[in-house]
C-alpha positions as CSV (number, residue, x, y, z in Angstrom):
1,M,-57.3,-19.4,64.8
2,T,-57.7,-15.5,64.8
3,D,-58.3,-14.0,61.5
4,R,-54.8,-12.2,61.7
5,E,-53.4,-15.6,62.1
6,L,-55.1,-16.7,59.0
7,V,-53.6,-13.6,56.8
8,I,-50.2,-14.3,57.9
9,L,-50.4,-18.0,57.3
10,L,-52.0,-17.3,53.6
11,Q,-49.3,-14.7,53.1
12,R,-46.4,-17.3,54.0
13,Q,-48.1,-19.5,51.5
14,N,-48.2,-17.1,48.9
15,A,-44.6,-16.5,49.4
16,K,-43.6,-19.9,49.0
17,L,-45.8,-20.4,45.9
18,A,-44.2,-17.2,44.2
19,A,-40.7,-18.8,45.2
20,A,-41.8,-22.0,43.4
21,L,-43.2,-20.5,40.5
22,E,-40.2,-18.3,39.9
23,S,-37.7,-21.5,40.2
24,L,-40.1,-23.5,37.6
25,T,-40.0,-20.5,35.2
26,K,-36.1,-20.2,35.5
27,E,-36.0,-24.1,34.7
28,V,-38.6,-23.6,31.7
29,A,-36.1,-20.8,30.2
30,S,-33.0,-23.1,31.0
31,L,-34.7,-26.3,29.1
32,K,-36.1,-23.9,26.3
33,A,-32.3,-22.5,25.6
34,A,-31.0,-26.2,25.7
35,L,-33.7,-27.1,23.1
36,L,-32.7,-24.2,20.8
37,E,-29.2,-25.2,21.3
38,K,-29.4,-28.6,20.1
39,D,-31.7,-27.3,17.2
40,K,-28.9,-25.2,16.0
41,D,-26.4,-28.2,16.5
42,A,-28.7,-30.5,14.5
43,A,-28.9,-28.0,11.8
44,K,-25.1,-27.5,11.7
45,L,-24.7,-31.4,11.3
46,K,-27.4,-31.6,8.6
47,R,-25.6,-28.9,6.8
48,F,-22.2,-30.7,7.0
49,A,-24.1,-33.9,6.1
50,D,-25.5,-32.3,2.7
51,V,-22.0,-31.4,1.9
52,N,-21.1,-35.0,2.1
53,L,-17.4,-34.3,3.1
54,P,-15.3,-37.5,3.6
55,K,-13.6,-38.0,6.9
56,K,-9.9,-37.8,7.2
57,T,-10.3,-41.7,8.2
58,E,-11.9,-42.6,4.8
59,K,-10.3,-44.1,1.9
60,C,-10.1,-43.1,-1.5
61,K,-12.7,-45.7,-2.5
62,N,-15.4,-44.4,0.0
63,T,-15.0,-40.9,-1.4
64,A,-15.8,-42.2,-4.9
65,S,-18.8,-44.0,-3.7
66,V,-20.1,-40.7,-2.1
67,A,-19.4,-38.9,-5.1
68,K,-21.7,-41.3,-7.0
69,D,-24.9,-40.2,-5.2
70,K,-24.0,-36.3,-6.1
71,S,-25.9,-35.1,-8.7
72,P,-23.5,-34.1,-11.8
73,A,-22.3,-30.4,-11.6
74,P,-24.1,-28.0,-14.2
75,T,-22.3,-27.5,-17.3
76,P,-21.1,-23.5,-17.8
77,K,-23.9,-23.1,-20.2
78,E,-26.9,-24.1,-17.6
79,R,-24.7,-22.3,-14.8
80,G,-24.8,-19.2,-17.1
81,N,-21.7,-17.9,-15.7
82,N,-23.5,-16.8,-12.5
83,G,-25.3,-14.0,-14.4
84,A,-22.1,-12.4,-15.1
85,K,-21.9,-10.5,-18.4
86,R,-18.7,-11.3,-20.5
87,K,-16.7,-8.1,-21.4
88,V,-17.0,-7.0,-25.0
89,Y,-14.0,-5.2,-26.7
90,D,-15.5,-3.5,-29.6
91,N,-12.8,-1.2,-30.0
92,I,-10.2,-3.4,-31.5
93,E,-9.7,-4.8,-35.1
94,E,-11.8,-7.5,-36.0
95,V,-11.0,-10.5,-38.1
96,V,-14.1,-12.8,-39.3
97,E,-13.6,-16.3,-40.6
98,D,-16.1,-18.7,-41.8
99,I,-15.8,-22.1,-40.2
100,L,-17.6,-25.0,-42.2
101,P,-18.1,-28.5,-40.9
102,S,-15.1,-30.7,-41.2
103,D,-16.9,-33.7,-41.6
104,A,-15.9,-35.9,-44.7
105,N,-19.8,-36.6,-45.4
106,F,-20.7,-32.9,-45.6
107,D,-21.4,-31.3,-49.1
108,Q,-22.0,-27.6,-48.8
109,K,-23.5,-27.6,-52.3
110,A,-26.4,-30.0,-51.0
111,A,-26.6,-28.5,-47.5
112,V,-28.9,-26.4,-46.5
113,F,-27.9,-23.5,-44.0
114,L,-29.7,-23.4,-40.7
115,F,-28.0,-20.6,-38.6
116,Q,-24.7,-19.5,-37.4
117,K,-23.1,-19.4,-34.1
118,D,-20.1,-16.8,-33.4
119,V,-17.3,-18.0,-31.1
120,I,-15.1,-15.2,-30.1
121,R,-11.0,-15.6,-29.4
122,Y,-8.9,-12.7,-28.6
123,E,-5.3,-13.4,-30.3
124,Y,-2.0,-11.1,-29.6
125,I,0.1,-10.4,-32.5
126,P,3.3,-8.9,-31.5
127,P,4.1,-5.2,-32.4
128,R,5.9,-4.6,-35.7
129,L,8.1,-1.7,-37.1
130,I,6.9,-0.9,-40.6
131,K,9.5,0.4,-43.0
132,H,7.3,3.0,-45.2
133,I,8.5,3.7,-48.1
134,Y,7.6,6.9,-49.7
135,R,8.3,6.9,-53.6
136,C,8.4,10.4,-54.2
137,K,7.5,10.9,-58.0
138,K,9.0,13.9,-59.9
139,Y,7.2,15.2,-63.1
140,R,7.8,17.8,-65.5
141,I,4.7,19.7,-67.6
142,G,6.3,22.0,-70.2
143,D,8.8,24.2,-68.2
144,D,7.0,23.3,-65.1
145,V,8.6,20.3,-62.5
146,F,6.3,18.8,-60.1
147,E,7.8,16.5,-57.0
148,G,5.9,14.6,-54.4
149,K,6.7,15.5,-50.9
150,A,7.1,12.7,-47.9
151,P,5.8,14.1,-44.4
152,V,8.3,16.2,-42.6
153,A,10.4,13.8,-40.4
154,P,10.8,15.2,-36.8
155,F,14.5,15.0,-36.9
156,L,16.7,15.9,-39.8
157,N,18.4,13.0,-41.8
158,S,16.5,10.6,-39.3
159,N,14.6,7.4,-40.6
160,F,12.5,7.3,-37.4
161,D,8.8,9.0,-37.9
162,A,7.0,10.3,-34.7
163,S,5.4,7.1,-34.1
164,F,8.3,5.2,-33.1
165,L,9.3,8.2,-30.8
166,A,6.0,8.0,-29.1
167,Y,6.4,4.3,-28.5
168,L,10.2,5.0,-26.7
169,I,9.0,7.5,-24.6
170,Q,5.7,5.8,-24.0
171,Q,7.6,2.5,-22.8
172,R,10.6,4.5,-21.1
173,Y,8.6,7.0,-19.2
174,V,4.9,5.6,-18.4
175,Y,5.6,2.0,-18.1
176,G,9.0,2.4,-16.7
177,M,11.2,0.3,-19.0
178,P,14.9,1.1,-18.7
179,V,16.5,1.7,-22.6
180,E,18.3,-1.6,-22.1
181,R,15.2,-3.4,-21.7
182,I,13.2,-2.0,-24.7
183,M,16.5,-2.6,-26.8
184,K,16.0,-6.5,-25.5
185,Y,12.4,-6.3,-26.4
186,L,12.7,-4.6,-29.9
187,N,15.4,-7.2,-30.8
188,E,13.2,-10.1,-30.0
189,I,10.4,-8.9,-32.2
190,G,13.2,-8.8,-35.1
191,I,14.4,-5.1,-34.8
192,D,18.0,-5.1,-34.0
193,I,18.1,-1.0,-33.1
194,P,21.6,-0.2,-31.3
195,K,21.0,1.0,-27.6
196,A,23.1,4.3,-28.5
197,T,20.2,5.0,-31.1
198,I,17.5,4.9,-28.6
199,H,19.1,7.0,-26.1
200,G,19.6,9.5,-29.0
201,L,16.2,9.5,-30.5
202,I,14.7,10.0,-26.7
203,E,17.1,12.7,-26.4
204,K,16.3,14.9,-29.5
205,S,12.3,14.0,-28.6
206,A,13.1,15.5,-25.1
207,G,14.5,18.8,-26.8
208,L,12.0,19.0,-29.1
209,L,9.1,18.8,-26.6
210,D,11.1,21.1,-24.1
211,R,9.3,24.1,-26.3
212,L,6.4,23.3,-23.8
213,T,7.9,23.5,-20.8
214,P,7.3,27.5,-20.3
215,G,3.5,26.9,-21.6
216,L,3.3,24.2,-19.0
217,K,4.5,26.3,-16.1
218,D,2.3,29.2,-17.1
219,A,-0.4,26.9,-17.1
220,I,0.0,25.7,-13.7
221,L,0.7,29.0,-11.9
222,Q,-2.8,30.3,-13.4
223,D,-4.1,27.7,-10.8
224,S,-5.2,29.3,-7.7
225,Y,-4.7,25.9,-5.9
226,I,-1.5,24.0,-6.5
227,H,0.6,21.3,-4.6
228,F,4.4,20.7,-4.2
229,D,6.7,18.0,-3.4
230,E,10.2,16.6,-3.8
231,T,11.8,13.3,-4.1
232,Y,15.3,12.0,-5.1
233,H,17.1,9.9,-7.9
234,T,20.6,8.9,-8.4
235,I,22.6,10.9,-10.4
236,L,26.0,9.6,-12.1
237,G,28.8,12.0,-11.3
238,G,30.3,13.8,-8.3
239,N,33.2,12.3,-6.2
240,N,31.9,9.2,-5.4
241,G,30.6,8.1,-9.0
242,S,27.0,8.9,-7.8
243,R,24.8,11.1,-5.8
244,K,21.6,12.1,-4.9
245,G,19.8,14.4,-7.2
246,Y,16.5,16.0,-6.4
247,F,13.4,16.3,-8.5
248,W,10.6,18.9,-7.5
249,G,7.1,18.5,-8.8
250,V,4.3,21.2,-8.8
251,L,0.7,20.0,-9.8
252,S,-2.4,21.9,-10.8
253,H,-5.1,21.0,-8.8
254,Q,-7.7,22.2,-11.4
255,N,-6.0,21.0,-14.7
256,N,-4.2,18.0,-13.4
257,L,-1.1,19.4,-14.9
258,I,2.3,18.3,-13.2
259,Q,5.5,19.9,-14.2
260,L,9.1,18.1,-12.8
261,I,11.7,20.7,-12.3
262,Y,15.7,19.6,-12.1
263,K,18.0,22.2,-11.0
264,N,21.6,20.1,-10.8
265,G,19.9,18.0,-8.4
266,S,19.5,20.6,-5.7
267,R,17.2,20.4,-3.1
268,S,17.6,24.1,-2.1
269,K,14.5,26.5,-1.3
270,T,15.9,28.8,-4.0
271,V,14.4,26.0,-6.7
272,F,10.9,26.3,-5.0
273,T,11.4,30.1,-5.0
274,D,12.6,30.5,-8.5
275,Y,9.5,28.8,-9.6
276,L,7.2,30.1,-7.9
277,P,6.7,34.2,-8.2
278,N,6.2,36.3,-5.1
279,N,3.1,37.5,-6.2
280,Y,1.5,34.2,-6.4
281,N,-2.2,34.5,-5.2
282,G,-3.6,31.2,-4.4
283,V,-2.8,28.1,-1.7
284,V,0.0,25.9,-2.2
285,Q,0.1,22.6,-0.5
286,T,3.0,20.9,1.1
287,D,4.4,18.8,3.3
288,G,6.6,20.4,6.6
289,Y,9.9,20.6,4.8
290,S,11.2,23.7,5.7
291,S,11.8,25.2,2.4
292,Y,8.2,25.6,2.1
293,K,7.7,27.7,5.3
294,V,9.1,30.7,3.1
295,L,5.3,30.8,2.4
296,E,4.1,31.6,5.7
297,G,6.3,34.9,5.7
298,W,6.2,38.2,4.4
299,D,8.0,36.9,1.1
300,Y,4.6,35.6,-0.1
301,P,2.0,37.9,1.2
302,K,-0.6,36.6,-0.9
303,A,0.0,33.1,-0.8
304,T,-1.5,30.4,2.0
305,R,0.1,27.1,2.7
306,L,-1.8,24.0,3.5
307,G,-0.1,21.3,5.1
308,C,-0.5,17.7,5.2
309,V,-2.4,15.5,7.4
310,Q,-1.0,12.0,6.5
311,H,2.6,13.6,6.7
312,C,1.5,14.5,10.5
313,K,0.0,11.2,11.4
314,R,2.7,9.1,9.8
315,K,5.0,10.5,12.6
316,F,3.0,8.4,15.3
317,I,2.7,5.1,13.5
318,E,5.9,3.8,14.5
319,I,4.9,4.5,18.5
320,K,1.4,4.2,18.3
321,E,1.2,1.5,20.9
322,Q,2.0,4.5,23.2
323,A,-1.3,5.5,24.8
324,Q,-0.4,9.2,24.1
325,A,0.6,8.5,20.3
326,Q,-2.8,6.5,20.0
327,V,-4.7,9.6,20.9
328,I,-3.0,11.8,18.2
329,F,-3.2,9.2,15.8
330,D,-6.9,8.6,16.5
331,L,-7.5,12.4,16.2
332,Y,-5.8,12.8,12.7
333,N,-8.0,9.9,11.4
334,Q,-10.9,11.7,12.7
335,F,-10.6,14.7,10.0
336,Y,-11.0,11.6,7.5
337,M,-14.4,10.1,9.1
338,I,-15.8,13.5,9.4
339,R,-15.3,14.1,5.7
340,K,-16.4,10.5,4.8
341,Q,-19.3,10.5,7.2
342,R,-20.6,14.0,7.3
343,P,-22.6,16.2,5.1
344,K,-20.1,18.8,3.3
345,E,-21.6,21.8,5.3
346,K,-20.8,19.9,8.7
347,W,-16.9,19.4,7.8
348,K,-15.7,22.8,9.1
349,E,-17.9,22.9,12.1
350,E,-17.0,19.1,13.0
351,S,-13.3,19.3,11.9
352,L,-12.9,22.3,14.4
353,K,-13.8,20.6,17.3
354,V,-11.4,17.8,16.5
355,Y,-8.8,20.4,15.7
356,N,-9.0,22.2,19.4
357,T,-8.8,18.8,21.1
358,L,-5.8,17.9,19.1
359,E,-3.8,21.1,19.7
360,K,-4.7,20.6,23.6
361,E,-3.3,16.8,23.4
362,L,-0.2,18.0,21.4
363,R,0.4,20.7,24.2
364,K,-0.1,18.3,27.0
365,I,2.7,15.8,25.3
366,E,5.0,18.8,24.8
367,R,4.5,19.9,28.3
368,N,5.0,16.3,29.9
369,P,8.6,15.8,31.2
370,E,8.6,12.3,30.3
371,T,8.4,13.7,26.5
372,L,11.8,14.4,26.6
373,G,13.4,11.1,27.3
374,N,11.1,9.9,24.1
375,N,13.1,11.1,21.1
376,I,10.5,9.9,18.5
377,L,7.5,11.1,20.2
378,S,9.1,14.5,21.2
379,K,10.2,14.9,17.3
380,A,6.9,13.9,16.2
381,T,5.2,16.2,18.5
382,A,7.4,19.2,17.6
383,Y,6.4,18.2,13.9
384,C,2.9,18.5,14.3
385,L,2.9,21.6,16.7
386,N,4.9,23.3,13.9
387,E,2.4,22.1,11.2
388,L,-0.9,23.5,13.2
389,E,-1.5,26.6,11.4
390,S,-1.1,24.7,8.0
391,I,-3.7,22.2,9.3
392,Y,-6.0,24.9,10.5
393,N,-6.0,26.5,6.9
394,I,-7.2,23.2,5.4
395,I,-10.1,22.7,7.5
396,T,-11.3,26.4,6.9
397,S,-12.7,25.4,3.6
398,T,-14.5,22.6,2.4
399,D,-12.5,23.1,-1.0
400,Y,-9.0,21.9,0.1
401,D,-7.7,18.4,0.3
402,L,-6.5,16.8,3.7
403,D,-3.6,15.5,2.6
404,N,-0.7,16.0,-0.2
405,N,-1.4,12.5,-2.1
406,E,-2.7,14.3,-5.1
407,I,0.8,14.9,-6.1
408,E,2.7,12.3,-4.2
409,R,1.1,9.6,-6.1
410,P,2.2,10.8,-9.4
411,M,5.7,11.6,-8.0
412,R,6.1,7.8,-7.4
413,Y,7.0,7.5,-11.2
414,I,10.5,8.6,-10.1
415,S,10.5,5.9,-7.7
416,I,9.9,3.6,-10.2
417,S,12.4,4.8,-12.2
418,R,14.7,4.6,-9.4
419,R,14.4,0.9,-8.8
420,N,14.1,0.3,-12.8
421,S,16.9,2.3,-14.3
422,L,19.1,2.7,-11.2
423,F,20.1,6.3,-12.1
424,C,20.6,9.3,-14.6
425,G,23.6,9.6,-16.4
426,S,24.1,13.0,-16.1
427,N,22.4,16.5,-14.9
428,S,21.4,17.1,-18.7
429,G,20.0,13.3,-18.8
430,A,18.0,14.3,-15.3
431,E,16.8,17.4,-17.3
432,R,15.6,15.6,-20.1
433,T,13.6,12.9,-17.5
434,A,12.2,15.9,-16.0
435,T,10.7,17.2,-19.2
436,L,9.4,13.9,-20.3
437,Y,8.0,12.8,-17.1
438,S,6.3,16.3,-16.8
439,L,4.2,15.6,-20.2
440,A,3.9,11.8,-19.7
441,I,2.2,12.0,-16.3
442,S,0.1,14.9,-17.2
443,C,-1.3,12.6,-19.7
444,R,-2.2,10.0,-17.6
445,L,-3.8,12.4,-14.9
446,N,-6.1,13.6,-17.9
447,D,-6.8,10.1,-19.3
448,V,-5.0,10.7,-22.5
449,N,-3.4,7.9,-24.4
450,T,0.1,8.7,-24.3
451,C,1.2,7.4,-27.3
452,L,-1.2,9.0,-29.3
453,Y,-0.2,12.0,-27.8
454,F,3.5,11.9,-28.3
455,K,3.0,10.9,-31.8
456,D,0.6,13.9,-32.4
457,V,2.5,16.5,-30.7
458,I,5.9,15.5,-31.7
459,Q,5.0,15.7,-35.5
460,R,3.2,19.3,-34.9
461,L,6.2,20.8,-33.3
462,A,8.3,19.0,-36.4
463,Q,6.5,20.9,-38.7
464,S,5.7,24.1,-37.2
465,Q,8.8,25.9,-35.7
466,Q,6.9,29.0,-34.9
467,M,3.7,28.5,-32.6
468,T,1.9,30.9,-30.6
469,D,1.6,30.9,-27.3
470,E,-2.3,30.0,-27.1
471,Q,-1.4,27.0,-29.8
472,M,1.2,25.8,-27.7
473,R,-1.4,25.8,-24.3
474,D,-3.7,24.1,-26.7
475,I,-1.4,20.9,-27.4
476,L,-0.9,20.5,-23.4
477,P,-2.3,17.1,-22.2
478,D,-5.4,18.8,-20.6
479,R,-6.8,20.6,-23.5
480,W,-5.2,18.0,-26.5
481,S,-7.6,16.2,-28.6
482,A,-6.8,13.9,-31.4
483,Q,-7.2,15.4,-34.8
C-alpha cells in the first residue's frame, strides 16, 4: 500500500470516529437532560408530599390521620404577626381602665404587684348632638350693669352653631350623602331634625360662604397654569320636568384650589369666556371641547392651550383591535412611558420623536380611502388631528401634565352627587352646590379636615361682617390653618 493510499484510509477512519464521537456526545447530552428533568419531577413530588394534601378519593378519617402527623400551627405570639407592626392611633381619645383578677381567691390587699400588660380595644361611640346652654348672667354694680354674652350664632334666631353646619356640609358635599339620608342617620342616633330644617341650614351656610367666591376666583386666576373641565347634573324644571345642567370647573395647578361655575346650566362658550379674562397670561389645559378653541385665536393673545393625551387615546380604545388604531394607541402610550422611564431632561427630545411619528401615522390614516367607510376611526383621527397643536404645546415643556386628569378626578364629586342625590332642585340650588363643592373639594385637595375648616370659617364670617381681601384670601383652604 502506497503512502497516499494509507493517508486516505486514515482520513476515512478519522471521519468515522468523529461521526461516532458526535453521536455519542448528543446521546450523553440527551441522557443528561432526561436526568435533570427527572430530578425536577422528583423535587416537585417531594414538595407535594411535604404538603400532605389528601387525595380526592381519600375519606375524612384518612385526612385526619394525616393531620396528626403535622406539627401544631404556631400561636399568634410565636408567629409574631409576620414581623408586621400594628398601627397605633395616638391621636384619639384614650380611656384607661384597671382590670383586676376576677378569681374569688384573689385579695388585692394581700397581693404583691408584679407587672401589668396593656390590652387595647378600639370602641365606636355614635356621634351625639349636645344642647349647650349658655346661662348669660347679668349683674349690677352701682349704676353699671354687666351681662355675659353667648358666642355669636352663625344665623339670626338659630340654635345651631357652626360645628353642626360643618357636619351637614361635610356629609353632603364630601361624602355624598343626600339630605334624606343625613336626616335618617340623625334620627337613628336620637336627633329628630326635619328635612326642611337641614335644607334651610345648608342654604344659609352657602349664602354665608359665598362671600369667599370672588377671592377664590382671583386666587385661581393668579396661577399661570390652570385646568378647565365641565360635567352635567340633572336639574329640576323645564318642559319635561328636568333637564341637563352643566357645571364648569377650573383648577389652580399650583394652589390646588378649584372653583365650580354654574350659569343656569349653560354649556355655552360665554360661561368660559366670562370667567377667563382676555388678558390672562398663562396656560390652560382642557379637553377638545369646541368652546376651548377660543384660546387658540386672537381673543386670548397671551394664553396657550394644552390638550389632553388621555382624551385622544380614548378615541381609539373601542377600535384598538384594528391595526391602524392600535398603532396610534401605542404611540400615545409612549408619551407616558418616556415620562416614567427617561430622565426629565430627555422628555422633550424623546417626546418630539414620538410626536413626529404620531402625526405621520394620523395623516396616513386620514389619506386612506378606506377610512371614510369606518366612521369611528374617521372621527377619532379627525379629533386627534385637531388636537395635534395642543399636544405639541405639552411636550415643549417638562412642567406640563400629559393629561387633564388633575381636574377630571375632583369633578367626579358631581358624578357621585348625580348618582346619590339624583338632581338639584333648582338653578339656585345648583348655584349653592357649586359654592359648597368648590370649598369642600379644595379642602380635600389640600389635605384639610373639612369639618374643622367649615366650623372655623363659618364662625369667622358670622362674627366679622367686614373682612379685607387679604383676610378673605387667608381663609381659603390652601392658606387656612386651625386656630
